[in-house]
C-alpha positions in Angstrom: 87.3 -228.8 -156.0 87.3 -232.2 -154.6 88.7 -233.8 -151.5 87.4 -231.2 -149.6 89.6 -228.3 -151.1 86.6 -226.5 -151.0 86.4 -226.4 -146.9 90.1 -225.8 -146.9 90.3 -222.9 -149.0 87.3 -220.7 -147.1 89.2 -222.1 -143.7 92.4 -220.5 -145.5 90.2 -217.5 -147.3 87.6 -216.7 -144.6 84.6 -213.9 -146.2 85.1 -210.6 -144.5 82.0 -208.7 -144.0 82.9 -205.2 -143.1 80.2 -202.9 -141.3 79.9 -199.7 -143.3 80.8 -198.0 -139.6 83.9 -199.0 -140.5 83.8 -196.1 -143.2 83.0 -193.1 -141.1 86.1 -191.3 -142.5 84.5 -191.0 -145.5 82.8 -187.7 -146.6 79.7 -187.3 -148.9 80.9 -184.2 -150.4 84.2 -182.9 -151.3 85.3 -179.7 -149.3 87.9 -178.7 -151.6 88.1 -179.3 -155.5 91.6 -179.4 -157.9 92.0 -176.6 -160.8 91.5 -179.7 -163.1 88.0 -180.7 -161.3 86.8 -177.0 -161.1 87.6 -176.8 -165.1 85.9 -179.9 -166.0 82.8 -179.2 -164.1 82.8 -175.7 -165.5 82.9 -177.1 -169.2 80.0 -179.5 -168.7 77.7 -176.6 -167.2 78.6 -174.8 -170.1 78.1 -177.5 -172.8 74.3 -178.5 -170.7 73.7 -174.9 -171.2 74.6 -174.6 -174.9 72.8 -177.6 -175.2 69.7 -176.3 -173.7 69.7 -173.2 -175.6 70.2 -174.8 -179.2 67.2 -177.0 -178.3 64.9 -173.8 -177.2 66.1 -172.0 -180.7 65.3 -175.5 -182.3 61.9 -175.7 -180.8 61.4 -172.1 -181.3 62.3 -172.2 -184.8 60.0 -175.1 -185.6 56.8 -173.1 -184.6 57.6 -170.0 -186.4 58.0 -172.1 -189.9 54.8 -173.7 -189.4 52.5 -172.4 -192.3 49.2 -173.3 -190.5 49.6 -171.5 -187.5 
């Protein structure tokens, strides 16, 4: 950009800094969840519990197979 094109561009497209107080209507936590969101969260929780259960069984079996114990 030459011939003061950048200055012209900045005049036509000024930087807009929106203060955070503008977004007061946004909520941190959702008050109501749709059925799909509930199903997705439920499946994620079930998978996490299953993974922890399998990890626990794997560690338990590792200790019982130890011949030196």
